[in-house]
C-alpha positions in Angstrom: 0.1 0.0 0.3 1.0 3.6 -1.0 -0.1 7.1 -0.4 -1.3 9.7 -2.7 -0.9 12.4 0.0 2.3 11.0 2.2 3.3 14.5 3.7 -0.3 14.3 5.7 0.7 11.4 7.8 2.7 14.2 9.7 -1.0 14.4 11.5 -0.4 11.2 13.6 0.8 12.8 15.9 -2.4 13.9 17.0 -2.8 10.2 18.5 -0.9 11.6 21.4 -3.8 13.9 22.4 -6.2 11.1 24.0 -3.0 9.1 25.6 -2.4 12.4 27.5 -5.7 13.1 28.0 -6.1 9.2 29.5 -3.0 9.8 31.7 -3.7 13.2 33.0 -7.4 12.8 33.8 -7.5 9.9 36.7 -10.8 9.4 38.2 -9.8 10.7 42.2 -11.5 7.8 44.5 -12.3 9.1 48.1 -12.0 6.3 51.0 -15.3 6.0 52.6 -14.4 3.2 55.5 -17.8 1.3 57.1 -18.5 -1.4 60.0 -17.9 -4.0 57.2 -14.9 -3.5 55.5 -14.5 -6.5 54.0 -17.8 -6.0 52.0 -16.7 -2.4 51.1 -13.7 -3.6 50.0 -14.6 -6.0 47.5 -17.1 -3.6 45.8 -14.4 -1.0 45.6 -12.1 -3.5 43.6 -14.9 -4.5 41.6 -15.7 -0.8 40.3 -12.4 0.2 40.1 -11.3 -2.6 37.4 -14.8 -2.4 35.6 -13.7 1.9 34.9 -10.6 1.1 34.0 -11.7 -1.3 31.4 -13.6 1.1 29.6 -11.1 3.6 29.4 -8.7 1.9 27.8 -11.6 0.5 25.2 -12.1 4.4 25.0 -8.5 5.8 24.4 -8.1 2.4 21.8 -11.0 3.6 19.9 -10.1 6.9 19.8 -6.5 6.4 18.9 -7.7 4.3 15.9 -10.4 6.7 14.9 -7.9 9.8 14.4 -5.7 7.0 12.9 -8.1 6.4 10.1 -9.1 9.8 9.5 -5.3 10.5 8.7 -5.0 7.6 6.4 -7.9 8.7 4.9 -6.6 12.5 3.9 -3.3 10.6 2.7 -5.2 8.7 0.1 -3.8 5.1 0.4 -3.9 3.4 -2.7 -2.9 0.0 -3.6 -1.5 -1.0 -7.0 -1.5 -3.9 -8.8 2.4 -6.0 -8.3 2.2 -7.4 -11.5 1.5 -4.2 -13.3 5.1 -2.5 -12.3 4.5 -0.1 -15.2 2.0 1.9 -13.0 3.9 5.0 -11.3 2.6 8.2 -9.9 2.4 11.2 -12.6 1.7 11.6 -15.8 0.7 8.7 -18.0 1.5 7.9 -21.7 -1.3 6.3 -23.6 -1.0 5.0 -27.2 -4.4 4.3 -28.5 -4.6 2.9 -32.6 -7.8 3.7 -34.1 -8.6 1.2 -37.2 -10.1 3.3 -40.0 -9.5 0.9 -42.9 -12.5 0.5 -45.2 -13.3 -2.6 -43.4 -14.1 -0.3 -40.5 -17.0 1.1 -42.9 -19.0 -2.7 -42.2 -21.7 -2.5 -40.2 -21.8 -3.3 -36.4 -24.9 -4.3 -33.7 -24.8 -0.3 -33.2 -23.9 1.0 -36.6 -20.8 1.6 -38.3 -17.5 0.0 -36.8 -15.9 2.9 -37.1 -18.3 5.6 -35.6 -18.1 2.8 -32.1 -14.2 3.0 -32.4 -14.4 6.6 -32.2 -16.7 6.7 -29.4 -14.9 4.0 -27.5 -11.6 6.0 -27.7 -13.1 8.9 -26.1 -14.6 6.8 -23.5 -10.7 5.4 -23.1 -9.4 9.0 -23.5 -12.0 10.3 -20.1 -11.5 7.4 -18.1 -7.7 8.5 -17.1 -6.5 11.4 -15.3 -5.9 15.1 -16.6 -2.1 14.9 -16.4 -1.8 12.0 -18.8 -0.6 11.9 -22.6 -1.9 10.4 -25.2 -0.9 9.1 -29.0 -4.0 9.1 -31.3 -2.7 6.5 -34.4 -4.7 5.2 -37.4 -3.6 3.7 -40.2 -2.1 6.7 -42.5 0.9 7.2 -40.0 0.5 10.6 -40.2 3.4 13.1 -38.8 0.7 14.6 -36.3 0.4 11.5 -34.9 4.1 10.6 -33.6 3.4 12.8 -30.9 1.6 13.2 -27.6 -1.0 15.1 -26.4 -3.5 16.3 -23.9 -7.2 15.2 -23.6 -9.3 17.8 -25.2 -6.6 17.5 -28.0 -7.0 13.9 -28.0 -10.7 13.8 -28.4 -10.4 16.4 -31.2 -7.9 14.3 -33.3 -10.2 11.2 -32.8 -13.3 13.1 -33.9 -11.5 14.3 -37.2 -10.8 10.6 -37.8 -12.1 9.2 -41.4 -12.1 6.0 -43.5 -8.6 5.3 -45.5 -7.6 3.1 -47.9 -4.3 2.2 -46.5 -4.6 -1.1 -44.9 -1.8 -1.8 -41.9 -0.6 -5.1 -40.1 -1.1 -5.8 -36.4 2.6 -6.4 -36.2 3.7 -3.0 -37.8 0.8 -1.0 -35.9 2.1 -2.2 -32.6 5.9 -2.0 -33.5 5.2 2.2 -34.1 3.6 2.7 -31.1 6.2 0.8 -29.3 8.7 3.3 -30.9 6.6 6.3 -30.0 6.3 5.3 -26.2 10.0 4.1 -25.9 11.0 7.7 -27.0 8.9 9.6 -23.8 11.2 7.5 -21.3 8.5 7.1 -19.3 7.5 3.5 -17.6 3.8 4.4 -17.1 2.3 3.4 -20.3 0.0 1.6 -21.9 -1.3 0.6 -25.8 -4.8 -0.1 -26.7 -5.7 -1.5 -30.2 -9.6 -0.5 -31.4 -10.1 -2.7 -34.6 -12.9 -4.8 -36.1 -9.6 -7.9 -36.0 -9.7 -9.0 -39.8 -8.0 -12.1 -40.0 -6.1 -10.9 -42.9 -4.5 -8.1 -40.8 -4.3 -9.5 -37.2 -0.5 -11.3 -37.4 -0.8 -12.4 -34.1 1.5 -15.2 -35.0 4.3 -12.0 -35.7 3.7 -10.4 -32.5 6.6 -10.7 -30.1 6.2 -9.7 -26.3 9.7 -7.3 -26.5 8.5 -5.6 -23.1 6.0 -5.3 -20.7 4.4 -2.8 -22.0 0.2 -3.8 -21.6 -1.2 -4.4 -25.0 -5.3 -4.0 -25.2 -7.2 -5.4 -27.7 -10.6 -3.7 -28.2 -12.2 -5.8 -30.8 -15.6 -4.8 -32.6 -17.6 -7.5 -34.4 -19.2 -6.9 -37.5 -22.3 -8.4 -39.0 -22.0 -11.0 -41.3 -21.3 -9.4 -44.9 -20.8 -11.1 -48.4 -18.2 -9.9 -50.4 -17.3 -10.4 -54.3 -14.2 -8.9 -55.5 -11.9 -8.6 -58.5 -8.4 -9.8 -56.9 -6.3 -9.4 -60.2 -6.2 -9.4 -63.7 -3.6 -10.7 -66.5 -2.9 -11.0 -70.5 -2.5 -14.2 -72.1 0.1 -13.1 -74.3 3.5 -11.3 -73.3 2.4 -8.3 -76.1 -0.6 -6.6 -77.3 -0.9 -5.3 -80.8 -3.3 -3.4 -82.7 -5.6 -5.4 -85.2 -4.9 -8.8 -83.2 -7.3 -10.7 -80.8 -6.6 -10.1 -77.2 -7.5 -12.2 -74.1 -7.6 -11.0 -70.8 -8.3 -13.1 -67.8 -9.5 -11.6 -64.5 -9.5 -13.4 -61.0 -13.1 -12.9 -59.0 -13.0 -14.3 -55.1 -16.0 -14.9 -53.2 -15.1 -14.3 -49.1 -18.7 -14.4 -48.1 -21.2 -17.5 -46.7 -23.3 -17.2 -49.8 -23.8 -18.8 -53.2 -23.3 -16.1 -55.8 -25.7 -18.1 -58.6 -25.7 -15.1 -61.5 -22.9 -12.6 -60.8 -21.5 -10.5 -64.0 -18.6 -8.7 -64.9 -17.9 -6.8 -68.0 -14.5 -5.1 -69.9 -14.2 -1.5 -71.0 -11.7 -0.5 -73.0 -11.0 3.0 -73.1 -14.2 3.8 -71.5 -15.8 1.5 -74.3 -17.5 -1.7 -73.1 -16.0 -4.5 -75.0 -17.0 -7.9 -73.1 -19.1 -9.5 -70.6 -18.9 -12.7 -68.7 -21.3 -14.3 -66.2 -20.1 -16.4 -63.4 -21.3 -18.2 -60.4 -19.3 -18.6 -57.3 -19.8 -21.1 -54.1 -18.9 -19.7 -50.8 -14.7 -19.5 -50.4 -14.3 -20.3 -54.1 -12.9 -18.4 -57.3 -13.1 -18.4 -60.8 -11.0 -16.8 -63.7 -13.1 -15.1 -65.9 -12.0 -15.0 -69.7 -12.5 -11.7 -72.0 -12.0 -11.8 -75.4 -11.9 -8.2 -77.6 -9.5 -6.8 -80.9 -7.2 -4.2 -79.8 -8.1 -1.7 -82.7 -5.9 1.1 -82.5 -2.1 1.4 -80.7 -0.8 3.5 -78.2 -2.0 3.7 -74.9 -4.9 1.8 -73.3 -7.1 2.2 -70.5 -9.1 -0.7 -69.3 -10.8 -1.8 -66.3 -13.4 -4.9 -65.4 -16.3 -3.8 -62.9 -18.6 -6.2 -60.8 -22.0 -5.2 -58.8 -21.8 -5.7 -55.3 -23.0 -4.6 -52.0 -22.7 -3.3 -49.4 -18.7 -3.5 -49.7 -17.9 -1.5 -53.1 -14.4 -0.4 -53.2 -13.4 -3.7 -54.1 -15.4 -4.1 -57.7 -13.3 -2.2 -59.9 -10.3 -3.4 -61.1 -7.9 -0.8 -63.1 -5.3 -1.8 -65.7 -3.4 -0.2 -68.5 -0.8 -1.3 -71.3 0.3 -0.2 -74.4 -0.3 -1.8 -78.4 2.3 -2.1 -81.0 5.0 -3.5 -78.7 8.4 -3.3 -81.0 11.1 -5.7 -80.3 14.0 -5.0 -81.3 16.7 -7.5 -82.1 20.0 -7.6 -83.6 21.1 -10.1 -85.9 25.1 -10.9 -85.9 25.8 -13.0 -89.0 29.0 -15.5 -89.5 31.3 -13.4 -92.4 30.1 -16.1 -94.8 26.2 -16.4 -93.7 23.4 -14.3 -94.6 20.8 -15.9 -92.2 18.0 -16.1 -94.8 15.3 -17.6 -92.7 16.1 -15.1 -89.7 16.2 -12.3 -92.1 12.9 -13.3 -93.7 11.0 -14.0 -90.2 12.2 -10.6 -88.7 12.0 -8.9 -91.6 8.3 -9.5 -92.9 7.0 -8.9 -89.3 5.8 -5.4 -87.9 6.3 -6.4 -84.5 10.4 -6.3 -84.9 12.9 -3.9 -85.3 16.1 -5.8 -86.4 19.4 -4.4 -86.6 21.9 -6.5 -88.9 25.6 -6.9 -88.4 28.4 -9.2 -89.5 31.2 -11.3 -87.3 33.8 -8.8 -88.5 31.3 -5.5 -88.1 29.7 -5.6 -84.9 28.3 -2.0 -83.4 28.8 -2.4 -79.8 26.2 0.4 -79.1 23.0 -1.1 -80.4 23.6 -3.8 -78.0 21.9 -0.8 -75.5 19.0 -0.3 -77.9 17.9 -4.1 -78.2 16.4 -6.8 -76.3 17.2 -10.3 -78.5 20.6 -11.1 -79.8 21.4 -13.5 -82.5 24.7 -15.1 -83.0 24.3 -16.9 -86.3 27.1 -19.1 -87.2 29.8 -17.4 -86.0 33.1 -19.4 -86.5 34.1 -17.9 -82.8 33.0 -15.9 -80.4 35.9 -13.2 -79.1 36.6 -12.2 -75.8 35.7 -8.9 -76.2 32.1 -9.9 -77.6 31.6 -11.6 -74.3 32.4 -9.2 -72.1 29.7 -7.4 -74.0 27.3 -10.2 -73.9 28.1 -10.7 -69.7 27.0 -6.5 -69.7 24.1 -6.8 -72.0 22.5 -9.7 -70.0 22.7 -7.4 -66.9 19.6 -5.3 -67.9 17.5 -8.6 -68.9 16.9 -9.7 -72.4 17.3 -13.1 -74.6 20.6 -13.9 -76.6 20.4 -17.2 -78.8 23.4 -18.8 -80.1 23.1 -20.9 -83.5 26.6 -22.5 -83.9 28.5 -22.5 -87.7 28.5 -25.7 -89.4 32.2 -25.7 -89.7 34.0 -27.2 -86.7 33.1 -24.6 -83.9 33.6 -26.2 -80.6 37.4 -24.6 -79.9 35.9 -21.1 -81.5 33.0 -21.3 -78.5 34.7 -22.7 -75.3 35.4 -19.3 -73.9 31.5 -18.0 -74.6 30.1 -21.5 -73.2 32.0 -21.2 -70.1 31.4 -17.5 -69.0 27.7 -18.2 -69.2 27.9 -21.7 -67.4 26.8 -23.6 -70.6 27.5 -27.3 -71.7 30.4 -27.3 -73.9 30.0 -28.4 -77.7 31.6 -31.8 -78.1 32.2 -34.0 -81.2 29.7 -33.2 -84.3 27.0 -35.6 -85.0 26.0 -36.5 -88.9 23.5 -38.8 -88.1 20.3 -38.1 -89.7 18.0 -37.5 -86.5 14.3 -36.4 -86.2 13.5 -34.3 -83.2 11.0 -36.9 -80.8 10.8 -34.9 -77.8 8.8 -31.3 -77.2 9.7 -30.4 -73.2 6.1 -28.8 -72.6 6.7 -29.2 -69.2 9.1 -26.4 -69.3 6.4 -23.5 -70.0 8.1 -22.6 -73.2 5.7 -23.7 -75.5 2.8 -22.8 -73.4 -0.1 -22.0 -75.9 1.6 -23.1 -78.7 -0.3 -26.5 -79.3 -4.0 -26.6 -78.7 -3.4 -30.5 -78.9 -0.2 -32.5 -79.3 -0.7 -35.2 -81.6 1.6 -38.0 -81.2 1.9 -38.9 -84.7 3.2 -35.2 -85.0 6.0 -34.7 -87.9 8.7 -32.7 -86.4 11.7 -31.5 -87.7 15.0 -33.7 -89.4 18.4 -32.9 -88.3 21.2 -34.0 -90.2 23.7 -32.2 -88.5 24.3 -31.2 -84.5 26.8 -31.2 -81.5 26.8 -33.2 -78.9 27.1 -31.6 -75.4 29.3 -32.2 -72.9 27.8 -33.1 -69.5 26.8 -30.0 -67.5 26.7 -29.8 -63.8 23.8 -27.0 -63.5 20.8 -28.4 -63.1 19.1 -25.0 -64.0 20.2 -25.9 -68.2 16.6 -27.0 -69.3 16.1 -29.1 -72.4 13.3 -27.7 -74.9 14.0 -29.8 -77.8 15.1 -33.0 -77.8 16.1 -35.7 -80.7 15.4 -39.3 -80.9 19.3 -40.7 -79.5 18.2 -38.1 -76.2 20.6 -35.4 -77.5 19.5 -31.7 -77.1 18.8 -29.5 -80.0 17.8 -26.8 -78.0 18.1 -25.6 -74.6 17.8 -22.6 -72.4 19.5 -21.2 -69.2 19.2 -18.3 -67.2 22.4 -15.7 -67.0 22.1 -12.6 -64.7 19.0 -11.6 -66.2 19.4 -12.7 -69.4 17.6 -15.9 -71.0 20.3 -17.9 -73.0 19.3 -19.9 -75.5 21.9 -22.6 -77.2 20.9 -24.6 -80.6 23.3 -27.4 -81.1 22.4 -27.5 -85.0 22.7 -24.4 -87.6 19.7 -23.3 -89.8 21.4 -24.6 -93.0 19.7 -26.8 -95.4 22.5 -29.4 -95.2 22.0 -29.2 -91.2 18.4 -30.3 -91.3 14.7 -28.8 -92.0 14.1 -27.1 -89.0 14.1 -23.8 -90.5 11.4 -25.1 -92.5 9.4 -26.5 -90.1 6.2 -25.0 -88.9 7.7 -25.5 -85.4 10.4 -22.8 -86.2 8.2 -19.3 -86.3 7.0 -20.0 -82.6 10.0 -21.4 -81.6 11.5 -18.0 -81.9 8.4 -15.9 -81.3 8.8 -17.5 -78.0 12.4 -16.7 -77.6 11.8 -13.2 -78.4 8.9 -12.8 -75.9 10.8 -13.6 -73.1 12.9 -10.6 -73.7 10.2 -8.7 -73.4 10.4 -6.4 -70.0 6.3 -5.4 -69.9 5.5 -2.9 -67.8 2.9 -4.0 -65.0 -0.8 -3.9 -65.9 -1.4 -1.7 -62.2 0.4 -0.5 -59.5 -0.9 -0.6 -55.7 -2.1 3.0 -54.2 -0.4 4.7 -51.2 2.4 2.2 -51.6 6.1 3.0 -52.8 6.5 0.6 -55.5 9.0 1.1 -57.9 7.7 2.2 -61.5 10.1 1.1 -64.2 10.2 3.2 -67.9 12.4 1.4 -70.1 11.8 3.8 -73.2 13.8 6.7 -73.8 14.2 9.7 -71.3 16.1 12.7 -72.3 16.7 13.8 -69.0 15.6 17.5 -69.0 15.5 19.7 -66.5 11.9 19.5 -66.2 11.5 16.2 -64.2 8.9 13.6 -65.7 5.5 13.9 -63.9 2.3 11.5 -62.8 -1.1 12.8 -64.2 -4.3 11.7 -63.6 -6.3 11.4 -67.0 -8.6 14.1 -65.1 -5.9 16.7 -64.5 -7.0 16.1 -60.8 -4.0 14.8 -59.2 -0.4 15.7 -60.2 2.9 14.2 -58.6 6.5 14.6 -58.9 8.2 10.8 -58.1 11.2 10.4 -57.0 13.8 9.2 -59.8 16.7 6.8 -59.7 18.2 6.5 -63.4 19.8 3.1 -63.8 21.8 1.9 -66.9 18.7 -0.4 -67.9 15.6 1.7 -66.7 14.3 4.8 -65.0 13.0 3.9 -62.2 10.3 5.9 -60.5 9.1 6.5 -56.8 5.7 7.7 -55.8 6.3 7.5 -51.6 2.8 7.2 -51.1 1.5 10.7 -52.8 -1.1 8.5 -55.0 -4.2 7.5 -52.7 -7.3 7.9 -55.5 -7.6 4.4 -57.7 -7.9 5.0 -61.6 -5.8 5.8 -64.4 -2.4 8.1 -64.6 0.1 8.7 -67.3 4.1 9.0 -67.1 4.5 12.8 -68.9 7.6 14.6 -69.8 6.7 17.9 -70.8 4.2 17.7 -73.3 5.1 14.2 -74.7 3.1 11.4 -72.4 6.2 8.3 -71.8 3.4 5.5 -70.5 -0.3 5.0 -69.2 -0.4 3.7 -65.7 -3.1 2.4 -63.2 -3.6 2.4 -59.6 -6.1 0.1 -57.5 -6.5 -0.4 -53.9 -5.0 -3.4 -52.1 -7.2 -6.4 -52.0 -6.3 -7.5 -48.5 -9.0 -5.5 -47.0 -11.6 -7.6 -49.2 -11.5 -10.6 -47.3 -14.3 -9.4 -44.3 -13.0 -12.5 -42.0 -12.5 -11.2 -38.4 -11.6 -12.8 -35.6 -14.6 -13.7 -32.5 -13.4 -12.9 -29.0 -13.4 -16.2 -28.4 -11.0 -16.5 -31.2 -8.7 -14.1 -30.1 -8.3 -15.5 -26.8 -7.3 -18.7 -28.2 -5.0 -17.2 -30.4 -3.6 -15.2 -27.6 -2.8 -18.2 -25.4 -1.6 -19.9 -28.4 1.3 -17.2 -28.6 2.1 -17.1 -25.4 1.2 -13.3 -25.2 0.5 -12.7 -21.6 0.6 -8.6 -21.9 -1.8 -8.6 -24.4 -5.6 -8.5 -23.1 -8.8 -8.3 -24.7 -11.4 -5.7 -23.7 -14.9 -6.3 -24.6 -16.3 -3.4 -25.9 -20.2 -4.6 -25.6 -20.0 -4.7 -21.5 -21.2 -2.1 -19.7 -18.4 -1.6 -17.4 -15.9 -0.8 -20.3 -13.8 1.8 -18.2 -13.8 -0.7 -15.4 -12.0 -2.9 -17.9 -9.9 -0.3 -18.9 -8.6 1.0 -15.7 -8.3 -2.3 -14.1 -4.4 -3.2 -13.3 -3.5 0.7 -14.6 -5.6 2.7 -12.0 -4.5 2.1 -8.6 -7.4 0.8 -5.8 -8.3 3.8 -3.4 -8.8 3.3 -0.6 -9.6 6.3 1.3 -13.5 5.6 1.8 -12.6 2.3 3.5 -10.8 4.7 6.1 -13.3 7.0 6.6 -16.3 4.4 7.2 -13.6 2.5 9.8 -13.3 6.0 11.4 -17.4 6.1 12.0 -16.8 2.5 13.3 -14.3 3.4 15.4 -16.4 6.5 16.8 -19.6 4.5 17.1 -17.9 2.1 18.6 -16.7 4.2 21.4 -20.5 5.2 22.1 -21.5 2.0 22.6 -18.6 1.5 25.2 -19.5 4.5 27.1 -23.1 3.8 27.2 -22.2 0.1 28.3 -19.8 0.3 30.4 -21.2 3.2 33.0 
């Protein structure tokens, strides 16, 4: 037991007053002699003993009464021994109010965010006037990093509005600890007011780093079904104008009811392009396929929309893309080679921009402008070319190697070793057909609707056998009948490296005239494309990449919304291979944007809300209690916001138990006991 006003204990010196009165106020007895001395002496002894007992009891009760009054004015309290952080003076309290979209859900008493604001004000009012408060929301704003008094804390709570920013519980607790530890106080507490969504309440990541009490105040929402669009993507890596495109969208049902007849529509540049229907079981998902023709070239802005109530923030998914993509290719032929098959393939398709060089005249500056480099039948790969190819691999792209019909094993040794590829062994002039297409590698995915067993595959008349390679990431894409590899693939730095063991000349086989030739080279070129993402999340610092030409003018590039209501200047990092842009959480509104440099539009962009808030499954109080026991988080307690004694729950273990009323009652009891003694023992 301690005292809030220990200086008042000096009044205990008043206990000497009844003692002094008792000592100096003895009753005087007169001696009266009678004839029967023995009888009178007995009466005298009995009367004197009874009087002394009464005086001692009166003295005791008066001392106890005065002591009880003094202790009552000293305000004695009993503090919780298990809460060593409760100290005299100001306390520091951090209140986190979850204001994410899920808190717009309805509970028993209205919107959950309104309930959280009301309970937060009750929490503030439950503490003393000297205590300091920090009001934290999902935005982690600068003004939320300081502590304020009760009046300002209540004003901050009233200003809280819903936010698209989701936060993991572990990150919230970490931020609260950082700010509380900065105060240097030992008297501190943390409160978390949230709907306890399972997608954000990562209780397994919490660690009892200190003994600061943490109180969870969960708000139970009504059961709400939510159907939302999770993501979308194109089946093809290239979107060309005039070509049929296939877009897929993933729809999820995070409710407990079956969706019998849902519908989704696709819009491109604001125009309806396709419609798809779906049905979904509870907890299931489906992938919708939209087919449309990309009629024009340039920038395109698309969206997939569904109708679902009452949660609507995730019913639209935005994406942006650019059609008429050109793939720059650099063909390097051997001195005596023309590469007719490759020339015909790349020159007759507007998809490719082709530059041509020879073994003796290689323009290394072209390497910075292309995505695909084809080494067609070089007699040897000199060390200078190897170094430039390694530098090219740092930015990605694809390298295709076709050996010469002449003896090439010695001339390719340095290149193959540098790129960790298996070396060429002796040439095999046996006529062998391609027997196996490795579909499991995914390289030929989508090329064949159905692979027939009696498919007529190309005939190879000459190929080089490969030495055994210790690396297990060299994938065989095409194999001959004797098990030798015709085409293999490996990864070096950021580039894909494709190695043929036969040339494209007619003397080496019929591969260049076979139907497999075109899709094989198209696939190799497609893997070199660094396609810009279709969308980005709002309120994030995800890096945006622009690989096109940037002039580096004094006027920095800007990100501007299509309606010109939002304009930001991102942080730039100009790397050797691409321009990186960081928004620093400045994009807060989903929709369509463009990257602009001056009056020139460089790239189309789309932003969406993150879907972590779309899963409305929340912990119940019982589930939270079980999870806390499982994780052994003894410092984390649960407060039931629906109970009438909510304030008492808040102060339990924090507010000391005050005993002054008890001592006032004891003083009155002692006063009454004195009166009883004086009346009975006359």
